[in-house]
N, C-alpha and C positions, 0 to 999 in steps of 0.2 A: 367941616372936619377935613383936614388935611389928610393925603395920602401917608401911612405909616411907612417907616423906614424898614420894620420887619413885619412879617407873617406873624410869627409867633415867638413868645418868650417863654421858655419853661424854667420853673423853679423847683427845686427838689435837692435830694440827697446827692453829693458829689462823691461816688464812691466808684474803686476800681474793682472791677470784677476778675475774679481768677478762677478760670474754667477748667475742670477735668472730669476725664470718665471715672467712675466707681461701681464697686457692685454693692449690691444689699448687704455683703458681710462686712465690708468696708464701712458702711453707714451704722450698722449695729456695733461695731467695735468703737466707732466714735461716739457713740450713743446720741445720733443725730436722726429725728423723726422722717422718715422718707417723704417726700413731696413737702415739706414743711419748711419753716424758716425759724431760726433760734438767732436771738443775738448773744453774742459773746464778748470777752473783754480781749485787751490786746494781747495778752500772755496766751490765752487760748488759740487766737487766731494764727499766733507765730507757730505754735506748736501743730495745728491742724494743717497748716502750709507746710511743714516740714514732712508729714506723715502722708501728702497728697502724692498722686502721681505726677507725671508731667503735665503742664499747667500752660494755658493761654492767659495773658493779663492784657485787659482792655478797658478803657474808662467805661464806667456803668451808671447805674441808679436808673429809676424809672424816667424821669422826665428828660434825664440826659440823653437816654436811648431814644425817647422821642423826638428830641432836637435832631440828632444823627439822621432820623429817618426824613425830617424835614428838610435837612440838608440834602439827602441823596435824592429828595423827589424836586429838587430844585430851588426850595423855598429859603426864604430870607430868615434865619433864625437866630435869637439870642439865649443865654442861659445864665442862671443867678444861682449858686451854689458854692460851699464853702470846702476847702481843702487846708492843708498845712504845707508850708514851703517845704518839704521833704521828697524824696525821690518818688514817691507814689502819687503825690500832688503835682509834681512835675509832668508825670506820664499824663495824669488827667488833663492839664492844662495844655499839652501839647496836641493831644488826640484830638479834644473838643476845638480848639482853635485850627488844627489842620484840616478840619471837615468845612470850614468856613463858618463856623456859629462864633458868633460875638461872645467873649466871655472875659470880663473885667471885674469879677469879684475879687477884694485883696483876699490873700491867702492869710492864715494865722501864722505866726512868727516862733510861737510858744504853745504849750499845750498839747493836748491828743494828735495823735498821728492822722494821717489821710484816712478815710474809709475804707476799708475793703469787704467785698464779699466773696467767699469762698462757693462757689455753684458746682456742686457735684451732679453729673448727669448718669444716669443707670441706662442699662441695655434698652428699657423700654420708653426712654426718651422723657421721664419724669426728672424734674429738678429738685434737689435739696438744698437748701442754703443756710450758711452759718455767716452772720454778719458783724463786723466790728463797726460800730457807727463813727467813733472817733471824732474827728473835726468836722465833720457835717452836722453835727448837733448843737455847733455854736452859729449857724445862720442866725441872724436876727434883722430886725428892722432896719438899722442901719446898712444892713447890705442890699437892700432892694435900691437898684437904680430907678429912680421915680423917672429919669428922661426916658430909659428904655423902656419901660412898660406905658408909657404914656405914648410910645412911638411903635407900638406893637398892636397889631390888628386884634390879636387874642394873647392873652396872658393864661398859660396852663401851669397846673399846680397838682403835685402827687399828694393824695391823702396822708401820706405816711408822715408828711411833715407836722400834721397836728399832734402828734405825740411829743413834741418839743414846745416848751411853752413860749420862748423866744421867736421860734419858727412860726408858731401860731399867729403872733402878733406881726411877724413880717407878712404871712399870708393876706392879713386884713388891711395891712397898708397897700400890697399890690393890687387886692381888689377893689379898695376904695379908689386908687389912683386910675386904674383903668375905667371904673365908672365914671370918674370925674372928667376922663376925656373921651367919652361915648365910645370906649374900646369893649369888647367882650370878654369876660371871665370865665376860664373853664377849669373844671375841676374832676380830678379822677378819685374813686372812693378806694383805690389801692389793694384793699384787702377786707374780708368780712370782719375779721377779728379787730380790724381796726375800726369797722363802723359799730362793732358791738362795745368798743371802749368809749365811742364818741358819738352816739347815736343822736342825741339831743341836739348838740352843737352843731354836728352835719346838718339836720335837717333845718335849723335856724340859719346857717350858711347858705343852704341851697335855697330856700324861700327868699332870702334878702339880698344875695350877691352873686349868685352862680347863675351864668347864660347857659351854659353847656356844660351837661354832666355824663361822665362815662362810668360804667359800672358794669361788672360781669353778674351772673345769675345770682352766685351766692350773696354777693355784696346787696344788689337791691332788694332781695329776700330779706336780708339782714335790716337793711335801712327800713323798710315798710312792715317788717314785722309780721310777714305772711310766708306761706309755703306754696302760694299760688301764683306763678309766673305772670299770668294774665291780670290777677288782683293787682299785683306790684306795679304792672305796666298802666293800670288805671290811676294808680295812686301818683305817679309819676306825673301824669297829665295836669294834676293839681299842684305839684310841687316845683317844677322847673320849666322855662321855655322849651328846652330841648334837651333830651335823654338819650343817650346811645347805649343800648343794653346788650352787650356780647354775650353769645351763648355755644361759644367754643365750636363744635362741628356743625351745630344748627345755624350758624351765621349771626345775624343780630337784629335787633328790633329797635327802630329809631320811634321814638314816641315825642308828640308834641300835643298840645291843648286841642288842636284840630283832627289829629287824628293818630295813626301808627303805620308804619312801612316795615314790613320783614325783608331783610336782604340775606341770601344764601351765603355760605362760606366758599371760599375759592379752594378747591381740592388740591392736594399735592400728593405726589405718588409714595414719599417716604415721610413719616414724622422724625425728626433728628432731636430735636430739642425745643420743648416749649417755652423756653426763656424767652421773652420779650416780645411775645405775639400780640399782647394787649397794649404794650408801648410802641409797637409800630402800626397797630390798628389806629391808635390814637393820631399818630403821625399822618396816616393816609387820609383821616376824615378831616381833621384840622386844615391840611393843605389843600384838600378838595373845598371845603368851606371857603378859604383865602383865594381861592380861583373862580368861585362863583357858580360851583357845580350845585345841582340840588341833592336833598338828602340822600335821596336813593343812589345816585352817582357817588356820592362821598361814601356811602356805606360800601359800594362795589370796590371802589378805589382802597380803602381800609382793609377790607378782604384779603385783595391781591397782597398789599404790605404785609400782613399778617401771615399769609400763607408763606411767603419768601421767608419770614423769622423763622420759622419752624422747620425748614427744610436743612437747615444747617446748625452747628454748635454755635452758640453764642447771641446774643439779644439785639446784635445791630446787623444793618443791612450786609449781604455777602456778594451782592453783584455790584458792577460797576456804576450803576444807577437806578435806582427805584423808579425814576420818572420814565427812562426808556423801557422798563418792564410794565409798566401801567399802561404806556403808550401801546405796547407791542400786544399787552393781553386785552386791553379795553378799548382799544383804538382812542385813546383820550390823550389830551395833552393838556397844558396850562390853562387852556381856553375852552370855556363850556362849548358843548356841541349843540 
């Protein structure tokens, strides 16, 4: 097997995040469930944007955020996602390419506008999201660049894609392409409600195609239909070669058929915004794997990346280099110690 051109290729919803501070009264006035995510149409997206306070616009989407983390760590990344050739589509394309991430998915020339997510951050650092999916729902099998997937050590997919039939087919194409070229396929469960909607299909996907699974506590409990985290961990030993289960302030548990390793969280002085913590955690873990670090060290790297994400507004790294931060904090660089 030849050395891959890319460390990770991410596949997900190409979304422009529009971030602003808000208080609980604004959420109530807009009928937005605090700490939740609702899907809205284009008209409501425009109305909500008008009502919001000063905002910051930045390319987003879960897998795209992870690729931003990979780039900041010095990794070689690629991304597959659908935008339209409109203003927000241009912002997304510029942002991700400017970070050094390979992105060549053809944009829509007509149809729904580029997706956007209004992220309202309350003083307690909780995030409330209203998302218009738009063009990203048009991702399909023909958008999967098989050469890129074949030339990436790991293909990483966000579970939200499973809500869309064409994107589901695209995921299967990517998974099968990765396997055919002896590459690894990683999958994030994304959301416990997403798990509830697709549990049987997710279980089948995990058993037969997934090499690396990312899930938080709520997601893995939903997947295994138990309220006991230890029981869920044991179940994952039979389902997937490598499961990385995040536990917020309690760190993460790394589960394989041979055993389990608990890794503590990396503490920060002040939590500003939880947006993107899981995305950057995945970036750190995957980058560590691509650099040959053991699972425990990958978990420590991931914890540092997640901690950086929650220390500021927004889902992407806010330091000049995550690689430098990891080296300074853990004494690690790209080479296993």
